[in-house]
C-alpha positions in Angstrom: 0.0 0.0 0.1 1.2 3.5 -0.9 1.9 6.1 1.7 0.5 8.7 -0.7 -3.0 7.8 0.3 -4.7 7.1 3.6 -7.5 4.5 3.4 -9.6 3.4 6.4 -13.1 2.9 7.7 -14.6 5.6 9.8 -18.0 4.5 11.4 -20.2 3.5 8.6 -18.3 5.0 5.7 -15.1 4.3 3.9 -12.7 7.2 4.0 -10.0 8.0 1.5 -7.6 10.9 2.1 -5.0 12.0 -0.6 -1.6 12.3 1.1 1.0 13.9 -1.1 0.8 17.5 0.4 4.2 18.6 -1.1 2.8 18.3 -4.6 -0.8 19.3 -3.6 -1.8 15.6 -3.7 -1.2 15.1 -7.4 -2.3 11.6 -8.4 0.2 8.9 -9.3 -0.4 5.4 -10.5 -0.1 3.9 -7.0 -2.8 6.2 -5.7 -5.2 5.4 -8.5 -4.7 1.7 -8.0 -5.1 2.0 -4.2 -8.3 3.9 -4.6 -9.7 1.5 -7.1 -8.9 -1.5 -4.8 -10.6 0.2 -1.8 -13.7 1.3 -3.8 -14.1 -2.2 -5.3 -13.8 -3.8 -1.8 -16.3 -1.4 -0.3 -18.8 -1.7 -3.1 -19.7 -5.2 -1.8 -19.2 -4.5 1.9 -22.4 -4.1 3.8 -20.6 -2.2 6.6 -19.8 0.6 4.2 -22.7 2.6 3.4 -21.0 5.7 1.8 -17.5 7.0 0.9 -15.7 10.2 2.0 -13.0 11.6 -0.3 -10.8 14.4 0.9 -7.1 15.4 1.4 -4.9 14.9 4.5 -3.5 18.4 4.9 -2.3 21.5 3.0 -3.8 24.0 0.6 -5.4 21.8 -2.0 -7.6 18.8 -2.5 -5.7 17.6 -5.7 -3.8 19.6 -8.3 -3.9 17.1 -11.0 -2.0 14.1 -12.2 1.8 13.3 -12.0 2.7 15.7 -14.9 6.5 15.2 -14.5 6.2 11.5 -14.8 3.9 11.8 -17.8 6.4 14.1 -19.6 9.3 11.8 -18.8 7.3 8.9 -20.2 6.2 11.0 -23.2 9.9 11.6 -24.1 10.6 7.9 -24.5 8.0 5.3 -25.5 5.0 6.7 -23.6 4.3 3.2 -22.1 4.2 4.3 -18.5 2.2 7.5 -19.1 -0.4 5.4 -21.2 -0.6 3.0 -18.3 -1.4 5.8 -15.9 -4.1 7.3 -18.1 -5.6 3.8 -18.6 -5.8 3.1 -14.8 -6.9 6.6 -13.9 -9.8 6.6 -16.4 -10.8 3.2 -15.0 -11.0 4.9 -11.6 -13.0 7.7 -12.9 -15.4 5.4 -14.5 -15.7 3.2 -11.4 -16.6 6.4 -9.4 -19.1 7.5 -12.0 -20.9 4.2 -11.9 -20.5 3.7 -8.1 -23.6 2.4 -6.4 -23.0 4.0 -2.9 -22.9 7.7 -2.3 -19.5 9.5 -2.5 -18.8 12.7 -0.8 -15.9 14.7 -2.2 -14.6 17.6 -0.4 -13.2 20.1 -3.0 -11.4 22.2 -0.3 -8.6 24.2 -1.9 -7.1 23.6 -5.3 -9.1 21.1 -7.5 -7.7 20.8 -11.0 -7.1 18.2 -13.6 -7.1 14.7 -12.0 -8.7 16.3 -8.9 -11.7 17.2 -11.1 -11.8 13.6 -12.3 -12.3 12.2 -8.8 -14.6 14.8 -7.5 -17.1 15.4 -10.4 -18.4 11.8 -10.4 -19.3 12.1 -6.7 -23.0 12.5 -5.8 -22.0 15.2 -3.3 -19.4 17.7 -4.3 -18.6 20.1 -1.5 -16.9 23.4 -2.2 -15.5 25.8 0.3 -14.2 29.4 0.4 -10.8 28.0 -0.5 -11.9 26.0 -3.7 -10.1 26.8 -6.8 -11.4 24.7 -9.6 -9.9 24.6 -13.1 -9.1 22.5 -16.1 -5.8 24.3 -17.1 -4.6 21.7 -19.7 -4.5 24.0 -22.7 -1.6 25.7 -21.0 0.7 22.6 -21.1 -0.6 21.1 -24.4 -2.5 18.3 -22.7 -6.3 18.4 -22.9 -9.2 18.5 -20.4 -9.4 14.8 -19.7 -10.6 12.6 -16.7 -14.1 13.1 -18.1 -13.8 16.8 -19.0 -15.5 16.1 -22.3 -18.6 14.9 -20.3 -18.8 17.3 -17.4 -17.8 20.5 -19.2 -20.0 19.9 -22.1 -23.0 19.5 -19.8 -22.7 22.9 -18.1 -25.2 25.6 -19.2 -24.5 27.5 -22.3 -20.8 27.7 -23.4 -19.2 27.9 -20.0 -17.7 24.4 -20.4 -15.9 25.4 -23.7 -14.8 28.7 -22.0 -13.3 26.8 -19.0 -11.7 24.2 -21.4 -10.0 26.8 -23.6 -9.0 29.5 -21.1 -8.2 27.3 -18.1 -10.1 29.9 -16.0 -10.3 29.3 -12.2 -13.6 29.3 -10.4 -14.0 29.8 -6.7 -16.3 27.8 -4.4 -19.3 30.1 -4.8 -18.8 30.0 -8.6 -18.6 26.2 -8.6 -21.9 26.1 -6.6 -23.6 28.6 -8.9 -22.9 26.7 -12.1 -23.5 23.2 -10.6 -20.0 22.0 -10.4 -20.4 21.8 -6.6 -23.5 20.4 -5.1 -23.0 22.0 -1.6 -21.0 25.0 -0.2 -19.6 24.7 3.3 -17.2 27.0 5.2 -14.0 25.1 5.8 -14.3 25.4 9.6 -17.3 23.0 9.6 -15.8 20.3 7.4 -14.6 18.2 10.2 -17.9 18.1 11.8 -19.5 17.2 8.5 -17.4 14.2 8.1 -17.9 13.1 11.6 -21.7 13.4 11.2 -21.6 11.6 7.8 -19.5 8.8 9.3 -22.2 8.2 12.0 -25.3 8.8 9.8 -24.4 8.1 6.1 -28.1 7.7 5.3 -28.6 11.4 6.2 -25.8 13.0 4.1 -28.1 15.4 2.3 -29.6 16.7 5.5 -26.2 17.0 7.2 -24.7 19.0 4.4 -27.8 21.2 4.1 -27.8 22.0 7.9 -24.2 22.9 7.9 -24.3 25.0 4.7 -23.9 28.7 5.2 -24.6 31.7 3.0 -23.0 31.4 -0.4 -21.1 34.6 -1.5 -22.0 36.1 -4.9 -20.6 34.2 -7.9 -18.7 36.6 -10.1 -18.8 34.3 -13.1 -22.7 34.8 -13.5 -21.9 38.4 -14.6 -20.0 37.1 -17.6 -22.1 34.2 -18.7 -23.8 36.2 -21.4 -20.4 37.3 -22.8 -19.1 33.6 -22.6 -22.1 32.4 -24.6 -21.6 35.1 -27.2 -17.9 35.0 -27.8 -17.5 31.2 -27.3 -20.5 30.2 -29.3 -18.7 28.3 -32.1 -17.1 24.9 -32.0 -14.6 26.3 -34.6 -11.6 27.8 -32.7 -10.8 30.4 -35.4 -14.4 31.9 -35.0 -13.8 32.3 -31.3 -10.5 34.0 -31.8 -12.0 36.3 -34.5 -15.0 37.2 -32.3 -12.9 38.2 -29.4 -10.4 40.2 -31.6 -13.2 42.1 -33.2 -14.7 43.4 -29.9 -13.3 46.4 -28.3 -14.1 45.5 -24.7 -11.6 44.9 -22.0 -13.1 41.6 -21.3 -12.7 40.3 -24.9 -9.3 41.7 -25.0 -8.3 39.8 -21.8 -9.7 36.5 -23.0 -8.1 36.9 -26.4 -4.7 37.5 -24.7 -5.2 34.5 -22.5 -5.9 32.2 -25.5 -2.8 33.6 -27.2 -0.8 31.7 -24.6 -2.5 28.3 -25.1 -1.8 25.4 -27.3 -3.8 25.9 -30.6 -3.6 22.1 -31.0 -5.1 21.5 -27.5 -7.8 24.2 -28.0 -9.0 22.5 -31.1 -8.9 19.1 -29.5 -10.9 20.3 -26.5 -13.7 21.8 -28.7 -14.1 18.6 -30.6 -13.8 16.6 -27.4 -16.6 18.5 -25.8 -18.8 18.4 -28.9 -18.5 14.7 -29.1 -18.9 14.3 -25.4 -22.1 16.2 -25.3 -23.7 13.6 -27.7 -22.3 10.5 -25.9 -24.7 8.1 -24.1 -22.3 6.5 -21.7 -19.4 7.8 -19.6 -17.5 4.6 -20.8 -17.7 6.0 -24.3 -16.3 9.3 -23.1 -13.4 7.7 -21.4 -12.5 5.6 -24.3 -12.5 8.6 -26.5 -10.3 10.5 -24.0 -7.9 7.6 -23.8 -7.5 7.7 -27.6 -6.6 11.4 -27.4 -4.2 10.9 -24.5 -2.6 8.0 -26.2 -1.5 10.2 -29.0 -1.0 13.6 -27.2 1.3 12.2 -24.5 4.2 11.8 -27.0 3.5 14.9 -29.2 5.5 18.1 -29.2 3.0 20.5 -27.5 2.6 18.4 -24.4 6.4 17.9 -23.9 7.0 21.6 -24.7 4.2 22.9 -22.6 5.3 21.1 -19.4 9.0 22.2 -20.2 8.0 25.8 -20.4 5.5 25.9 -17.5 6.8 23.3 -15.0 10.4 22.3 -15.7 12.3 25.4 -17.0 9.4 27.8 -15.8 10.2 30.3 -18.6 6.5 30.5 -19.4 7.3 30.7 -23.1 6.2 27.6 -24.8 6.8 27.3 -28.5 3.7 25.6 -29.8 3.8 23.5 -33.0 1.6 23.9 -35.0 2.0 27.6 -34.0 -1.4 29.0 -34.9 -5.0 27.8 -35.1 -4.9 27.9 -38.9 -1.9 25.7 -39.0 -3.8 22.9 -36.9 -5.6 21.0 -39.7 -8.5 18.8 -39.5 -6.4 15.9 -40.6 -3.9 16.6 -37.6 -6.9 16.5 -35.2 -8.3 13.4 -36.8 -5.1 11.6 -36.1 -5.3 12.6 -32.4 -8.7 11.2 -32.2 -7.7 7.9 -34.0 -8.0 4.7 -32.1 -4.9 2.9 -30.9 -4.2 -0.8 -31.9 -7.3 -2.9 -31.0 -5.5 -4.7 -28.2 -4.6 -1.4 -26.6 -8.2 0.2 -26.6 -9.4 1.4 -23.2 -12.0 -0.8 -21.4 -13.7 -0.2 -18.0 -13.1 -2.4 -15.1 
């Protein structure tokens, strides 16, 4: 068992705490396997009526996946990185289909892989410290772990906006748009967990009673602009719409998109369009594994991680460099299935 995760039974619930505080509890393969093993065991355990998912300490719930390992793998044969994606997506799918209620406490930074293990939960608790984002366009990856499903089902074009810009939402904003199901002040989280462990059949009541006033959600003031400027599934149209407008908001978002991987932005728009039409989460994860299978070893991911995480010069050189240079054929190849014996399958 890995030390990067704490797994125990507390009262009538199974309790999983992420435990890699130095890297904001970023997920590695061993953590995904340990969580999967615990969830499978508890699924058939009558003594476990619900599951609590949180982090042990520090300023974030989960900052994402093990990006350094993924880049290292992508620079060679990609085998280790693909295994991580495969197992992580199996965990995501297991949680999505889980028959017992899961309560995920999104206290602090909740990004990438942290989104993947919180969004399938029936109860998704945000706090004043929550910072939710899918920032993958900035490192040449893509909004995976079910992003094509969850983001495409947000109202209007908010999902496309979040996927392209990597914008961060606070806890109140997560509550307002449905990413969170409940909003609690961090000071009552310990009490919430304690009560849930004793009375897992009253989770809804417990969370409702402990919920306080939710602050104003700033994002709601911009939803009309987001729907207008991010209306198209064609990335060039979005860039042109923003560039043609003289408002400060449009200029700011156009500048933000100028720092992102054009390849990833086009991948994300297609991923969300296809995800919105999918009937099953398994289909979504299969599609995302196909994307990850290819993107892992491609230039933009290796370069994006180099620029933002390794060298920290924040000056990635994307290739293809512009939206126009990213052809339909280029994107088609990223969505192509791997060899039949390497296709993703749920547990």
